[in-house]
C-alpha positions in Angstrom: 35.7 -36.1 -42.3 36.2 -32.1 -42.6 33.7 -30.6 -40.2 34.2 -26.9 -41.5 31.4 -25.5 -43.7 32.4 -24.9 -47.6 32.1 -21.3 -46.3 31.0 -19.5 -44.1 29.7 -15.7 -45.1 26.9 -14.0 -43.2 25.5 -11.9 -46.0 23.5 -8.9 -45.7 20.0 -8.3 -46.9 19.0 -4.3 -45.6 19.4 -3.9 -41.4 18.6 -7.7 -41.3 21.7 -10.6 -41.4 21.6 -14.3 -42.2 24.3 -16.3 -40.7 25.1 -20.0 -40.5 25.1 -19.6 -36.4 22.9 -16.6 -36.4 20.1 -13.8 -37.5 20.6 -10.5 -36.7 19.0 -6.8 -37.1 20.9 -3.9 -37.1 19.7 -0.8 -36.8 21.5 0.2 -40.5 22.9 -1.5 -43.4 26.1 0.6 -42.5 26.8 -1.5 -40.0 24.6 -4.7 -40.6 27.6 -3.7 -43.2 30.3 -3.7 -41.0 29.3 -6.8 -38.9 29.4 -8.9 -42.6 33.4 -7.7 -43.2 34.2 -8.2 -39.6 33.3 -11.9 -39.6 33.4 -12.7 -43.4 37.2 -11.7 -43.1 38.1 -14.1 -39.9 39.8 -17.1 -41.4 38.6 -19.9 -39.0 34.9 -18.1 -39.5 33.5 -21.0 -41.3 34.3 -23.7 -38.0 30.9 -24.1 -36.4 32.7 -23.7 -33.0 34.7 -21.7 -33.5 32.0 -19.0 -36.1 29.0 -18.0 -33.0 32.7 -17.1 -30.8 33.8 -14.5 -34.3 30.4 -13.1 -34.0 29.9 -12.6 -30.5 33.1 -10.9 -29.8 31.7 -8.6 -32.6 29.2 -7.4 -30.4 32.1 -7.8 -27.4 34.6 -5.2 -29.2 32.0 -2.7 -30.8 30.4 -2.5 -26.6 34.1 -2.2 -24.8 35.7 -0.7 -27.6 38.9 0.9 -25.0 39.4 -2.9 -24.2 
């Protein structure tokens, strides 16, 4: 049995983003859209074990862009 979500998508509704794994609030719609583009472009995002890590990597990369 396939344990993957068929196709995980992060969806921005204004500054709010709903994902299969969590809900986030951003300061602007452009930040919300940037997050969605980042996570939705990862080919392993639909894997429930990897998807939340992809989301957290976005925030780590924003906090430490030169590392």
